[in-house]
N, C-alpha and C positions, 0 to 999 in steps of 0.2 A: 301632560303634566310638565314635561321639559319646557314647552312653549310657555307656560305660565312663570316658570322660573326666569325664563328670558325676558319676560315682560317686567318682572320685578328688577332684573339687573339694569335693563334700559332705563326704567323709571329712576332708579338710584343713580345712574350715571348723568341723567339729564336734569336731575333735581336742583342742582345748584344754578344751572342756567335759567330754569324756569322760575326759581324764586328770584333770581335777579332781573328777570323781565317783568314778571307779575305780582312780585311781593308775596304777601300772605296768600292771595288768590290761588297761588300755585298748588296749595295743599288740596284743593279740590280736584286737580287733575292728578296728583300723586295718589289720592284715594281711589282712583280707578283700577290701581294695580292689586291691591288686596281684595277690592270688591269683586274683580274679576275671578279670583280663586273661589270666594264664597259662591257667586253664581254659577260657576262651573260645577262645584260640588252639588248644589241643588239639582243641577240638571242631570246628575247621575244618581238621585235618590232612590229611584225604584230599582234600578240595576244592582245598586249596592245592597239594598235590602235583600234582593234575592240571591246575593253572593257573586254576582257577575260584574263586579266593579272593574274598571280599567286597569290594565297592566301595560306598562311601557318599559321597554329595555333597549338601550343603545349601547353598543360595544365602546369602551372608554380605552383601556389599556389591555388588549387580549393576551399579551404575553404574561400578565400578571393575573389574569382572570378578574379583572375589574370591569364591572359594567355599571352604567347608569341606569338602575333599574327602580321603577316607581310602581307603587300599587295602592289603590284606594279600596279599603274595606271600611267596615262600619267605624272603627275607632279613628281611622285616617279622616273618614268623612266628618265625623264630629268635631275633630281637632282643626280640620280645615275651614269649617263654618265659624269656629271660634276665632281662629287666627285671622280670617279674611274679613268677617263681619265686623267684629270688635275693632280690628285694625282700620277699616274705612272710617268708620264713625270717629275714631280718635283723631285721625288725620283732618277730617272736617272740622272737628273741635279745635285743632290747632290753628286753624284759619282765623279764629277769633281770639284764641287764649293769648298768643304772642303779641306784643305791641309792634307797631309799625316800624318803629327804630330798632328793633331787636337785632342783635349781631348773631351770626352763625346759622341762620334759618336754612340756607341752602345746603350746608353740611348736614344739619339736623335732618332735613326732609330726606336726603339721600341715604344716610345711615338708618333711619326709621323704615324706609321701604326695603332696604336691603335685609334688615333684620326680619321683617315680615317674609321676605322670600327664603331666608334661611329656615325659618320656622316651618314654611310650607314645605320644603325640601326634607327637613328632619322628619315631620309626621307622615309623609308618603314614601319615603325611601324604604325600599325592600331589600336593600344590600346593607349589612351592619357596617362596613367600612364607610359607605357613603353616609349612613346615618351618623357616624361619628364626626364626619367632615362637616356637615351641617351644624352638628351639636357645638363644635368648636367656633363655627361661624357665628353662632347666636351668642357665644360667650364674648368674641371679640366686638361684636357690634353692640351689645349690651353695655360693655365698658365704655364705648364712646358715648352711648345715649346718657347713661348715668353720670357720666363727667362732662355733660354738655356744658355746664358753667364752669369752665376750666380756670377761670379767675377766682374762683372760691375754693378755699382750703378744704371745706367739708365735702365738696362735690369730688375733688381730686381724690381725697382719701377714701371716700365711699367707693368710687369706681375701681381703685386699686384693690381694695378689700374684696370686692366682688369677683374680680377677674383672678385674684390669686386663689380663692377658695374654690370656684367653679372650674378652674383649670387644673387644680389638683384632683378635684372630683372627675374631670374629664380624662385624666391620664389614667386613673384607676379604672375608669369605664373602658378605656382602649385596652388595658390588659384584660379584662373580662371579655371584650368582644374578640380578641385573639385566641384566648382560651376556648371559647365556645366554637368559633370558626374551625380551629384545628381539631377539636374534639368531635365535632359534628361532621367534618369533611366537606362543609360548604359555609358560605357566608351569606347565602340567601336567607334573609330574615324569615320569611314564610316557612322555608323547610326547616330551619332550627326549631321554630315553634311547634310544628308538626311532628317532629322527630327530635325532641330534646335529648343532647347527650347525658350520661350519668358518670358518677365517679368522683375522684378527688378533683380533677380539672373542673368539672361543672360546679362543684362546691365553691372553689375559688372564684369561679366566673361570677357566680351568684353575689358573693360578698363584693366582688369590684363593681358589679352593676349597681348594687343598692347603694355603694358608697357614691357613685356618680349621680344617682338620683337624689340622695340625701343632700348633696351640696347644691344642686340646681334648684331643688324645691325648698330650700331653707329649712330642713328638718333637723332635729337635734342630732348633734351638737353645733350644727352650722347654721343656726337660726338667725344669728345676730347680723349678718351681712345684709338681710332685707330690710330691717327697719332703717339701718344706716343709709341704704339706697334711696330712701325718701328724699335725700337732697337732691334728687334728679326733678326736672320739670314734671308738673302734674300729668300731662298726656303719657309721658314715659311710664309713671307710676301706674296709670290706668291700663296700659296696654301690657308692658312687660311683667308688673307685678301682679295682675289679676287675671290676665287671659293667655298670655303667651309664654314668656320665659320661664316663670316658675312652674307653668304646667308641663314643661318639657320633662322634668323628673317624674311627675305623675304619669305622663304619657309612657315613659321607659318602663315604670312599674306595671301599668295596664298591659303594655305590650308583651312582657315576658311572664305575665301571671298565669297564662293558660298553660305555660310550659313548667314552671317552677313553684308555683304558689303551694303545693303540698310538701315541698321540701322543708325540713324543720328549720334549717337556717333562715330560709326566707320567711317563713311564717312568724317565728319569733322576733326576727329583725323589724319585720313591718308592724307587729303589733308593739313592740317597745317604742320604735321611733314614732309611729303614728299617735299612740295614746300620750305619749310624753310631749310631743309637739303640740297636740291638740289643747292639753291642759296648761301648758307653760305660756303659749300664745295667748290663750284666754285670760289667764291671771295677769299678765303684763299688760294686756290692752286696757285693763280696767283702771290702771294708774297713770295713763298718759293723759295729758292735756292738749297736745298738738293734735288735730283732727287726723292728719296724715299718719301719725304714728299709731293712733287707735286703729286705723284702718290697716297698718302694716302688721301690726302684732296679731290683729284679727285675720289677716290674711295666712299669717304662720299658722295660727290655730286651725284654719279651715284646710289648709294644705295637709296637716296631719290627719285630719278627718277623711279627706278624699283618698290619700294615700292608704289609708287604713281599709277603706272599702274597696278600692280596686285591687289591693293586694291580698285580701284574705282568701281569695280563691274559690268562692262559691258563685253559682249563677246569679243568686239573689242578691249578694254583696256587689258583684260586678255591674249589674243593671243599676242599682242604687248609686254606685260610685260614678258612672258615666252620666246620670241624670244630674248628680251634684256637681260634676265638673262642668257641665254646661250651665246650671243655674248659678254656680260661683262666678263664672266669667261675665254673666249679664249683672247680677246685682253688685258685684265688687267693682267691676268698670264703672257702673252708674255712680255709686258712691265716690270714687276717687274723681269722677269729673264734676260731681255736685260740690266736693270740697274746693276744687279748682275754681269753681264759680264763687264761693263764698269768700275765698281767699282774694279773687280779683275784686270783689265788691267791698271787702272790709279792710283788705291789707293785712290781715292776720288770720292764722288758723288755731290759735289758742282759744279753746272753748270758754276759758274764764273771761275773756274779753268780748265775748259775743253776747248780744242780747237783742232781741226783736228783729231777728233776720228773717225769720219766717213770715212776719207781717209785711215786710218790704218785698221779699222775694218769694211770693206765693208759689209760683210754677217751680222754681228750685227746690222749695220745701216739699212740694208734691212729689218731684222725681226722687229726692232723698227718702221721703217715706216709703214709696215703692220699692227701692232698693233695700231700706232697712227692713221691712216686713218680710221680704223673701230671705234676707240674710238670717233673721232670728226664727224663721219657721212659721209665719202666721199663714194660715190659708186665706184665700185660695191662690197662692204664689208657688213658683216653681221650687223655691227652697223648701217650702213645707212638703210637697210631694216627694222630693228627693230624700229629705230627712226622714219622713215616714217610712219610706221603703227601705232606708238604711237600718233604722231601728227594727223593723220587723224582721229583716234578714239576719240581724245580729242575734235576735231572740232565738232564732232557730238554727244557729250554729251547733254542729254536732259535737264539738269539743267543749265540754262545759267549763273547763277551767279557762280556756281562751275566750269563750262566749261571755262568762261573767266578767272578766277584766275589761273586755272591750265595751261591754254594755254600761257598765259603771262609768268608765272613761268618757264614752260618747255622752251619756246623760249629764254628767257633772260639766263637760265641755260645753255642751248645748245651753245649760244654765248661764255659764260665764258669757256665751254669745248673745244670748238675750239681754244679759245685764249691760254688756258694753255696746251693744247695738242701739238700745235705748239711750243710753248715755251719750252716745255719738250724735243721734238726731236731736236729742234735748240741748246738748251742747252747742250745737251748730244754729238751731232755729228758734229754741224757746226764748220766752221773755223772762228774764231773771230778775230777782229782786236786787242782787248785788253782783258787781264784778269786780275784778282787780284792776288798779291802775296801770296805765301804759308803762310807766317807770319800773314797775316790779317786773314787767315781762322783759324789758331791756336788761335789767340787772340779772336776773335768772339766766338769760341767753348767754351773757358773758360768762357766768359761773359754770354753766353746764357744757358750753361748746368751745370755750377758749383753746384747749390743748387736748381734748378728748379724754380728760381726766375722769369722766363719768361715761357710763355706757349709754347709747342712745335712747333717749326718752326718760332717763331716770331723773325726773324733775322734783325739786323740793316743794313743799307746800306753802302757798302764799294765801294769806287771809284776804278774802273778799271785803269790799267797802261799799256801803249802800250809796254813798255820795259820788262814787267814782263813775266817770263817763265811760260807757262802752264804746267800741270801735265804730267810727262813722261808717254809714252803709251808702254805697252808690249802686246804681243799676247798669250791670255789664250788658253786653249784647246777648239777645235771646239765642243767637246761634250757639252760644256756650251751654245753654240749657237743653237744646232739643236732642242731641246725641244722648245725653244721660236720659231724657224722657223716653226716648225710643227704646233704650235697653231695659228701662224699668217697665214699660208697658210690655215689652216682649217676656219679661219674666212672669208677668201676669197671664198673657195669652197662652203661652205653652203649657201652664199649669191648668188651664181649662180644658185641654185636650190630652190628658194622662195616657189613654189608650194609643193615641198617635205615637207619643213619645216612646212608649214601651214597644210598640211595633216596630219602630226605626232602630232602636237600640239593642233589641232582643238578640239580633244575629251575633253580636259580640259576646253577650252574656252565654250564649249557647256554645262557645269555644271552650268554656269551662264546664267540666263533666261531673261536677260535685255539688250535691244539694239540689233542693227543688227549685223550679223557676220563680222568679221574683216577680212583682207586680207593682205598677205606677197607678195610684189612685188618689182621688181627692177625698172620697168617702168610702171607707171599708168596713162601716159599722163601728159598734162600741166594742173595741178590742183593747187588750192589755196595752198596746202601743199608743193608741189613741190616749188612754189614761196616763201613760208616762209623758206623752207630750203636753198634756195639760199640767201636769206637775212641774215639767220643765219650764214651761211659760209663766206659771205662777211663781215658781222659786226665782227666775230670772228677774221678774217684775219686783218681787220683794227685795232683791239684792239691789237693784237699781234705786228703789225707794231709801234705802239706807246707804246710799253711795257715799255720803260725807263721812260716815262712821268707816266705811270700808277703806276710803281714802287715808283716813287718820290711822287705822290699823296697819295699812301698807307702809305708810310713812314712818311708822315706829318700827316695823320689823327690819332687821338689818341682817341680811344675807352674808354669811362669811364663807360660804363653800366656793367651790371652783366656779369661774365665771367665764364662759366660752369666749366672750369678746376680749377680756383681760388676758386670758390665756393666749389668744391669737396675737394680741399686741405684744405681749411679752416675747413670745416665739419669734415674731418678725424682728423685735429689737435684738434678741440674741442672734438671729441668723445674720443680721446685718453686722453685728461685733464679729461673728466667727468669719464672715466673708471678709471684713477688714483685716483680721489677724492673718488668714491665709494669705491675702494679697501681700500683705506686709512681708510674710516669711518667704513667698515665692517670687513676688515681682521686686526684685532688688534694683532695678533701673540699669542693669549690666546686660546689654545685648549679646555679647561673648558668652556670659553665663547661660543665657536662655538657649541660645544655639547649641552651646556645649552639651546641655542637659538632654535636649532633643536628640542630638547626635548620638550621645553615649546610650540613651535608651534604644535607639534604632540599632546601633551595633550589637549590643547585648541580646536585644531580642531576636532579631534577624540573622545575626552572625551566629548565635547558639544554634538555631534551627539549621542553618546551612552546614554547620560542623557535625550535627548529631544525625540529621536525617536527609541531608543532600546527597545527591547521586552525581558524582563529578564525571565529566566527559574524559574518555581515554585519549581522544585525538583532538587537538585544538589547531586550527588555522590561524596563524599569526595575522596575515594580511592576504587580500585578494589581488591587490594592485599595488605596485611600489609608491605610487603617488600618496596612498593612504598613510604610508609612513611619514611623508612629508608634513602632511597636515596634522597627523597625531603628534609629531614632535613639535610643531607650532602650538598645538594646545598645551602640551606639557610646559614648554618653555614659557609661554605667556602666564601659565598659572603659576609658575615658580617666580617669575618676575613681579607679578601682581602681589604675592605674599611678601616680597622684599621691597616694594616700593614704598617711599616715603610721601611723595607728592599724590594727592587724590586724583588729580587730572591724569598723570601718568598711569596710575592704576586703573582708571576708567578706560583709557585707550588700550592698555594691554588686555583688560578684560574683553573689550570689543574685538581685538585681534583674535582672541581664542574663540569668540562666538563666530567669526568670520570662518575660521578653520573648521569648525564644526559643520559649517554650511557646506564647505568643500567636501567633507566626508559624506554627507547627505548626497551630494551631486554625484559622486563616484559610486554610490550605492544605488543609483538610478532613482532618485527621489527628488526631481527638480522642484517640485511644489514646496516640499519641506525646505530644501535650499534657498529658494525664493522668499519664502516666509521668514527663515532665520535671518537672512540678510537684512531684509527690510525692519525686523524687530530690532535687531542689533543696532541698526542706524538711528532708530526712534529712540531707542533706550539710551544711546550715546548722547543724543541732544537733551534728554530729560536730565541726565547726569550733569551735563555742562550747565544747565539752567539752574540747577540745584547748588552746585558748586560756587556759584557766584555770591551765595550767601554763607558760606561756611569757609573755615580756614583752609588754605591751600595744603597744608601739610597735615598728616595724621597726628595722633596724640604723641607726645613725647614721653609718656610715662615709661619707666623701665619695665621691660617685659621679659628680662632674662629668666625670672623665676618660672614663668609659665610658658616660656617658649618650647620647651621639649613635651610639656603636656599637650600644648595645641597641635604640635607635630604629630604626636601619637594619635590623637582624636582623628586628625585629618587622614593619616594613613590607614587608621582602622576603617573609616568610612570608605575611603577608596577601595580598599580591599574587599569590603562587604559588598559594595555595589558590583564590583568586577565578578565577585562570587556568584552574586544573584544573576548576572548576565551570562555566566557559564552554566548554571545550575537549571534555571527556570525553563530553557527549552527541553531539557531532558525530563522534566518533572511533568510535563503535560500527559494527562491520561484521556482527554477527549479531543475530537477534532477541533482545531481553531475556529473561532466563529467567522474569522475572515477567509475561510477556505472558499467561500462561493461569492465573495465581495465582487469580483471581476464580472461574473456573470450577471449578478443582481444590479450592480451599477448600471448596466445597460438595459436589462430588461424592465426592472422596476423603476430605476432612478432616471433612466433616459439619457445618461452621459458615460464618456469613456474615461473622464479623470476620476479614478476610484477615490482619491483622496477628498475631491471636493463633493463628490456624491456622498460620501460617507459623512462628511460635516453637515450637509444641508438635508439629507434624506434619510440615510441608514441609522445614523447616530445624531438626528437632529435635536433629539432631547439634551444630549450633552452640550451641543452648541447653544441651545437656549439657556442652559445654566451658565455657560462660559461668558456669553454677552451680557447676562445679569450681573455677573461678577465685574465685569468691565464697567458697567454702569455704577455700580457701587463703589468700584475704585475711583472713577472720574469724581463721584460726589465726595468721596473721602480726601482726594486731594484738594478739591476746591474748599472743603470745610477747614483744612489746615491753614489755608491762605487767607480766605474770608472769616476770620474769626468771629466779627461781630455781626456781619450781615453780608448776604452775597448780592452784589449789584449786578443789574442787567446792563450796565453801560458798554456800549460797543464803541471803540475807540476809532473815529472816522477823522480823515485829514482835514475836513473843514472845520472840525472842532479843536483843532491843535492851536495852543497858544503861542503866538508869534515869539514872544519874549522867552520861551523855555523850550530849547531844542532836546530832542530825544538823545539819550546817552551822552550829554554834554559834561559829564563828571570827569575825574582823573582819567587820563589816557595812559594806560601802562606801556603801550607801543611807541609813544612819542619819541623816545630816545633813539629808537632804531630807525627812524625815517629821515633823520639829519636834516638835510636842508630842503627837503620836499615840501614841507608846510609853507615855507616863505614862497617857493616856486609856485604853489598852488594859490597863494593869495594874490600873486602878481600876474597870474595867468588871466587872459581874457575870459569874460563870462559868457554863458551860453544859456539858452532858454529850454535846451532840450532836457526833458525829464524821462528818464527810463522807468521809473517807478512812480505810481500816483502819490505815494506819500514821501517820496525821497527827500523832498524839501524840508520835512520835519526833522531830520536827522542833523545832528551836529556835524559840522563840515569835516572835523578830523575824523569822524566816524565813517564817512562815505567811502565806498570803493565803487568806481565807475565799472571796472572790470566785472565785479560781482553783481552789480546791478544789471549790467547789459545781459550777462549769463542767465540771471534769474528771469529776466524778461523774455528771453529766448526760450527757456527750458519749462517754465511754470505751465502754460497751456498744453505743451507737448506731455508733461508728466500726468496732467489731468486726463488728457484724452487717452494716454496709455493706461491710465487706471480703469477707465470705462471699458477699454478693450479687455483687460484682465478680468473685470467683473462679468462681462457678457460671455467670454470665451472660456471661463473657468470651468464649465461644465464638461468641456472635451479636451481642454488644453491646460497647462499650468496657469494657476491664477485662482480667481475666486473672490468673493466679497472681502475676506480678511486682508489677502494680499493687495487688493485693489484700494481698500481704505487706507492701509499704510502708505501706499504710494501717494494718494491724495494728502495724507498727513504730512509726509516728507516734503511735498510741494508748498504746502502752508508753511512748513517750517522754515524753508529757504526764504520765502516772501519774509517772514518776520525776522530772520537773521540779517536779511539785506536791508529791509527798510524800518524795522522797528514795530511797535505796537500799532501805530496808525496804519502801516502797510498790511498788517495782519487784519485789521478791521475792514480795509478796502477789499482784500482778497476774500474774505469770508464774513460779510456783515449779517450774521445770523447767530442766534444764541445757541451755544453747545447743548443746552439741555433739550431744546426743540429736535435736534438731531438725535440725541440719545434716546429721548422718548419716543419719536417717530420711528426709529429703527427697532426698538424692542416691540412697540405696538404692530408694526407692519410684520415681523417675524411671528409673533403670537397670533395675529390675525390671519396669517396663512395657515396656520395649524388649526384654527377653529374652522375655517372655511372646509377644510378636509372633513371635520367631523360633521358640519352641517350638511355637507353633500352626501352623507350617507357611508363615508369611510372612517378610518381612524385618525385620530389626531396627528397633524403634521404629515399627512399622506400626500404625495405628490400625484399630480395629473399631468400627462403628456399629451401635447396637442400639436399635431402636424397640420399646417396649412399652406396654402399657396398664396403669395402677396405679389401683386404686379410690380414689375420692376426688380423686386428683390429676389423673386423666385420662391423656391420651397423654404419654409421656416420651421424649425423644429423648437417648440416652446415646452419648457418644463415649468410647472408652477412653483417648484422649489427655487427658481430664480428670484423671485419676489422675497423669498426667506433670506436668500444671499444678499438682496439689495438692503434688507434690514440689518444685516451683519455689516455691510459696508457703511451705512450711516451711523451705527453704533461706534465703529472704530474711528470714523472721521470725527464724530462728536467727542470721542474720548481725547485724541490728540489735540484738537481745537481747545477743549476744555483745560488740558494741561498747558498748552501755550498761553492761553488767557490767564491762568492762575499763577503758575510758575515764571511766566514771561512778562506779559503786559501789566498784570496787576503789580508785581514786584518791581517793575520798571518805574511805575507811576509813584510808588511809595518811596522809592529811592530818590526820585526827582523832588519830591515835596519834603524830603527829610524825615519821613516816618520809620523808614526801614532801609538805611544806607547799606551799600554793599560792604563786604568785608574789606579791610584795609589792605590784605595781602601782604602782611609784614612776613619777611623771611626769618626763620630762627637763626640765632647767632651760631657762628662756627663752634662746633663741639657740642652743641645740644643735640640730645637724641643719639649720642655715639653708642649707647648701649644696645641700640637696636641693630 
């Protein structure tokens, strides 16, 4: 099962490339991924029926008890067939549905296959945490699919609405999962179902799980997001809203029904939500004119019916529910695909504009007839067999009150289904005496969709005109028809073998121990159920016959009660207003205020705990070595001077001095790795500050600060004393042995290295390092986004591209007055063709320094080689990927400072994003290799081998993780140099962003400081 998920992942990753190479034909290849899941499930049919389905478990995070556990039972088998089979046919449909010039097909194909993989993981997961992860993956991928037409406001709004509602339900479901797992003592799904917990926690968990199912399956009161999602392409509707995404909520109810279906909260919630959704969806479907909206509200109604059947908790209703689940996937996907064909052939989905389509598109009309017949419950189709089984099971419910409510609701809902089903096929394919003109459709579309003033599908009544021309009909590719025809024929074929279906689905029904076994049959004799079915069909046909009167009545009825869609929109509007008010109150634009609030909260919270419950040491050693006093004094002095400095550059330099002094303290404490990293970090930070200082005033603000000086001083002292108190109290507060107690031994035996710091970073605490380099990548993106406001260019400044008439840094030279007569001597000096740097000639003459260029020429390659030495020796000596990356970054920095942006391009003619992405991919890839090799994520492997000439080589696979860290750090520094250095230089030269003029404040200004 894990292999199938990897196949889906690989297909999703290569989809953009395949579509770029083969165009729409790539969908045929992508269809192989979900098809492989369906074929795999079919190959296990006999074992699953016997209860011997495959179970696969792989350790994921052993310390947290999280495993990748998958299990294929009857319910998962059916859902896998639905997800895989329908998904493959819809992908084939996509090969003809989209035009050759359609944009974003590569992204669409990748996300579609990723969604199919997420659904496969969801239905086969046997761990509740893993199930929730796949649940949320379906939420994210469905958001991308619904919003595929990102240039359309309706698509963006529908996608946002869907993700907000389903995410809220997902969070509720997560609470339920945690409550269940903690109450049961295990998160293994099969064990929780076998031994369900009881009590208040279980009751709360039931409510949370049903809330998640209701949002996902568009049950009341969350039904409105599904019709709005019809803004998605038709293949998305055929898959997500007929066979996959909306079935996730049904699956959740079916999965937990054997454990909790007899609970009163579960039972009445399922009855109320199921019956209400069934009736509301059917009623709303009768008033729609858009064929997709008819199907959308019909889907809402059918989801209420399926949820009702699988959630009632008897063996008979469970069997009927699974049969209806499979039948619905076939006939509803068929009808969505057929509507897509009609839309492609006529350019409209409004049934009032369509006439004579069935005569022109006979095969399409036949496929639509097959799907409609199954949906309304005509024999001999799968929908009829499932609905008959459901009515029979409901009639024999032991609870008379519940049974009567459910029976009446299902009967009335079935009548509505017959009515809107006939109206759907008639509207799409019949030859009508009168249609409405196209101009009326355009006017109505503006009236109903301009700003979302009306809920989806609430269209006004427009009179038909006998002389109006219907929509023109073309003949699309037959490839669009065959997937729908295959699904329609399957709905007929499986109904002809009801005993086989009962045999395959019965193992799930037997997991419920209430009621008599149910049966699937085409003919069970003349029974009350058969008579009820006849009444339903006749009543539905009569309702269809008076459809015009029904539409007139519905148009006149004005519902003034609560509307879920309107409530949602008002809630979101109020939430936006509240967020704006909170932001206005808290985000005042004052950085000192923000920092002050954070520090005061820290002092109050932590300081109070220290004073109340802290155990203070009785003996404190002031220092271990006299040199520590010197470095500590340097830190204190630099901190005080930084607070008093008025020039920004002075403050930066003093801040760096404090950082270097801290590095000295690290060195005295026997931590050369930390000292080296601190020195390198301070150096790079100093350079970044200097690059930024070129674009801001040289002096700090001259606002009078006398009023707040003492408050700032008090906060600073309080923070300092609090931190010092933590340093004194924390060591004595330990009650367990430190986790680092065995780091020295583990670094050698497990990590294969003697440098404890480096082995900790790349092996013992590799997860932390993964998070840190991810933050570095985000930081680099943020810095670049601040500079490249409109768009990020991929230009690399090379010396050959430099304009001869515009030298680098040719502006005002603030050092000219200090050089006195050297400029004239330089001009009169004999010329030389010697170039120390490749782009040195691009600099303005007054900005060049021969000594600096020579030194850089001599040191650059040495620094790069030294960084490589630090990288490879870091496992046993001071160094590692982070320090090595900083050394390389400093080498690039001095190249830039000596030769400008063109010299930087010559030194590193590579995109920073490539280094950042490659580094992160390499680090993550090393972690996955450990998992695929049978170990845990990010596990290291030690290889000792003998290489001729080199001798014995001790290789640890975490070295490749460290190389990834090295690339990320180098990419970060290069990105900063490109953004804050090269790009700002270019803007300054063309006048877009001139450097600050450097004006010095007049004497006497800022004296209050």
